[in-house]
C-alpha positions in Angstrom: -9.1 -37.4 -34.1 -7.3 -34.2 -35.1 -7.6 -35.1 -38.8 -10.9 -35.8 -38.4 -12.0 -32.4 -37.2 -11.0 -30.3 -40.4 -12.9 -32.9 -42.4 -16.6 -32.7 -40.2 -15.6 -28.6 -40.3 -15.7 -29.0 -44.2 -18.5 -31.1 -44.3 -20.6 -29.1 -42.2 -19.9 -25.8 -43.9 -20.9 -27.1 -47.2 -23.8 -28.9 -46.1 -25.0 -25.4 -44.6 -24.2 -23.6 -47.6 -26.0 -25.9 -50.2 -29.1 -26.6 -48.3 -31.9 -24.8 -49.8 -33.7 -21.4 -49.0 -36.9 -23.2 -48.3 -36.0 -22.9 -44.1 -35.3 -19.5 -44.9 -38.5 -18.4 -46.9 -40.4 -19.8 -44.1 -39.0 -17.7 -41.6 -39.4 -14.7 -43.8 -43.0 -15.5 -44.6 -43.7 -15.9 -40.7 -42.2 -12.5 -40.3 -44.2 -10.7 -42.9 -47.3 -12.2 -41.5 -46.7 -11.0 -38.3 -45.8 -7.4 -39.2 -48.5 -7.4 -42.0 -51.2 -7.5 -38.6 -52.6 -4.3 -37.7 -50.0 -2.8 -35.5 -50.9 0.0 -33.3 -48.6 2.6 -33.1 -46.8 3.4 -29.6 -49.4 2.7 -27.4 -49.5 5.2 -24.3 -49.1 3.7 -20.8 -51.1 5.7 -18.4 -50.6 5.6 -14.6 -54.0 5.5 -13.3 -53.3 5.1 -9.3 -51.4 6.3 -7.1 -50.7 9.8 -8.5 -46.8 10.1 -8.9 -47.2 13.5 -6.9 -48.5 12.0 -3.7 -45.8 10.2 -1.6 -46.2 6.7 -1.5 -45.3 4.5 1.9 -42.7 1.9 2.1 -43.8 -1.6 1.8 -46.1 -3.3 -0.4 -47.7 -1.3 -3.2 -50.2 -1.6 -5.7 -49.9 0.3 -8.9 -52.8 0.4 -11.6 -51.6 1.2 -15.1 -53.7 1.5 -18.6 -52.8 0.9 -21.8 -54.5 3.2 -24.4 -54.6 3.0 -28.3 -53.6 6.3 -29.6 -56.3 6.3 -32.5 -58.9 5.2 -30.3 -58.0 6.6 -26.8 -59.3 3.4 -25.6 -58.1 1.1 -23.3 -56.1 -2.0 -25.1 -55.5 -5.3 -24.0 -52.2 -6.3 -24.3 -50.4 -10.0 -24.2 -47.6 -8.8 -22.0 -46.8 -5.7 -20.1 -43.3 -6.0 -19.0 -42.4 -4.1 -15.5 -38.9 -3.4 -13.7 -39.0 -1.4 -10.4 -35.7 -0.2 -9.4 -33.9 2.2 -6.9 -30.7 3.9 -8.0 -28.1 3.4 -5.3 -25.3 5.8 -5.4 -21.8 3.6 -5.9 -23.3 0.6 -6.2 -25.9 -1.6 -8.5 -29.6 -0.3 -8.3 -31.6 -2.1 -6.0 -34.7 -4.0 -7.5 -37.9 -5.3 -6.5 -40.3 -7.9 -7.7 -43.2 -6.8 -9.8 -46.2 -9.1 -10.3 -48.4 -8.0 -13.1 -52.0 -9.1 -13.6 -55.1 -7.9 -15.7 -57.4 -5.6 -13.6 -61.0 -6.2 -14.0 -61.3 -3.2 -17.1 -59.5 -4.9 -20.2 -56.7 -2.6 -21.0 -55.9 -2.2 -17.1 -53.1 -4.1 -15.3 -52.2 -4.1 -11.2 -48.5 -4.1 -10.3 -47.9 -5.4 -7.1 -44.5 -4.5 -5.7 -42.5 -3.8 -2.2 -40.6 -0.4 -1.9 -38.3 -2.0 0.4 -36.7 1.6 1.5 -37.6 4.9 1.6 -36.3 7.2 -1.5 -36.8 7.6 -5.1 -38.0 4.6 -6.9 -38.1 4.2 -10.7 -40.9 1.9 -12.2 -40.3 1.4 -16.0 -42.8 -0.2 -18.0 -43.1 -1.5 -21.5 -45.8 -3.7 -24.0 -44.4 -6.7 -25.4 -47.1 -7.6 -28.0 -46.6 -8.1 -31.7 -49.4 -5.5 -32.4 -48.9 -2.8 -29.6 -45.8 -1.5 -28.5 -45.3 1.4 -25.9 -43.3 2.3 -23.2 -43.4 4.6 -19.9 -41.4 5.2 -16.7 -42.5 6.6 -13.4 -40.8 7.9 -10.0 -41.9 7.6 -6.9 -41.1 9.5 -3.9 -41.1 6.5 -1.3 -41.6 7.7 2.6 
């Protein structure tokens, strides 16, 4: 059994090394096709409500954000909006909270349902995950 292992490893290496580059070419073509589409340079994610200067109450909250195309200054719908909600904890890992993102009635606007579980400063990090649009924004809320 031990004598077969080097033989199998050698055969595997030669099989991979001698394989045709068709699979590599196909992957490169797919990547080129994805990046050749019109890409929006760094979209802006605006917080529509609540105002970050206003105190936010502890518990369930709904935040509304809008993804803006910087060229047209109009809202743009995206495939995925990734949201992380956390509260820095001194000497410990950050406390996190769920964030459920759903499209609003207006295209390019998204509701974020979350729960600020305790009083203090909470950070909300948003990031667009879309092949045609990229962008990110961070917000801090003073939860009372």
